[in-house]
C-alpha positions as CSV (number, residue, x, y, z in Angstrom):
1,Q,33.0,7.2,-48.8
2,E,32.9,10.8,-48.0
3,G,34.0,12.1,-51.3
4,V,31.4,9.8,-53.1
5,D,28.6,11.2,-50.6
6,M,29.8,14.8,-51.2
7,V,29.8,14.5,-55.1
8,A,26.4,13.0,-55.1
9,D,25.0,15.7,-52.8
10,V,26.3,18.3,-55.1
11,F,24.7,16.6,-58.2
12,G,21.4,16.5,-55.9
13,E,21.9,20.4,-55.2
14,G,21.5,20.9,-59.1
15,E,25.3,21.1,-60.4
16,E,25.7,19.7,-63.8
17,D,29.6,21.1,-64.4
18,V,31.6,18.1,-63.4
19,G,34.7,20.5,-63.7
20,L,33.1,22.5,-60.8
21,I,32.4,19.5,-58.8
22,C,36.1,18.6,-59.0
23,E,36.9,21.9,-57.8
24,E,34.4,21.7,-54.9
25,V,36.0,18.3,-53.7
26,L,39.5,19.9,-54.0
27,D,38.3,22.8,-52.0
28,L,37.0,20.4,-49.3
29,C,40.4,18.7,-49.1
30,L,41.8,22.1,-48.6
31,M,39.5,23.0,-45.9
32,K,40.3,19.9,-44.3
33,G,43.9,20.7,-44.2
34,S,45.4,18.8,-46.9
35,K,49.0,19.7,-47.8
36,D,49.7,16.9,-50.5
37,N,49.3,17.4,-54.2
38,M,45.6,16.7,-55.0
39,T,44.0,15.4,-58.2
40,A,40.2,14.6,-58.7
41,A,38.7,12.9,-61.8
42,L,34.9,12.6,-62.1
43,I,32.9,10.6,-64.5
44,K,29.0,11.3,-64.5
45,F,27.1,8.2,-65.9
46,P,23.7,8.7,-67.6
47,P,21.6,7.4,-64.6
48,Q,23.2,10.0,-62.3
49,A,20.3,12.4,-61.3
50,V,20.9,16.1,-61.1
51,G,18.6,17.9,-58.8
52,T,17.5,21.5,-58.8
53,G,19.4,24.3,-56.7
54,G,22.4,26.3,-56.9
55,G,25.0,23.5,-57.0
56,V,28.5,24.7,-56.4
57,A,27.8,28.3,-56.5
58,A,25.4,28.2,-53.8
59,R,27.9,26.0,-51.6
60,R,30.6,28.7,-52.3
61,A,28.2,31.6,-51.3
62,S,27.2,29.6,-48.2
63,R,30.7,29.4,-47.2
64,E,31.9,33.0,-48.0
65,A,28.7,34.8,-46.4
66,P,29.5,36.6,-43.3
67,E,28.1,35.0,-39.9
68,S,25.2,37.3,-38.7
69,P,25.4,38.2,-35.2
70,A,22.6,36.9,-32.8
71,S,19.4,38.8,-32.8
72,G,18.3,40.2,-29.5
73,S,20.1,41.7,-26.6
74,G,23.0,39.1,-26.5
75,S,21.3,37.2,-23.4
76,G,22.3,33.7,-24.6
77,G,19.0,32.4,-26.3
78,G,20.7,29.3,-26.9
79,G,19.0,28.8,-30.2
80,A,19.8,26.0,-32.7
81,T,22.6,26.2,-35.3
82,P,21.5,26.4,-38.7
83,G,22.7,23.2,-40.7
84,L,25.1,23.8,-43.6
């Protein structure tokens, strides 16, 4: 179910390229520590809505962006962690 939800999210984020979505699924498997052979197949049926946004490219940029240091004097402000 996690894979189905993730694919729906990526479509909702504006990605139309099913090949890139398959790559993103496999990247997620690797990030979770998979060591087995992996294959992904995806079929997009016409009713699947595609949203607006950066799609897979935006997800990759978000993962590759360096974490910025906390602002201020480092006194431990305890702010909320931004969502992914």
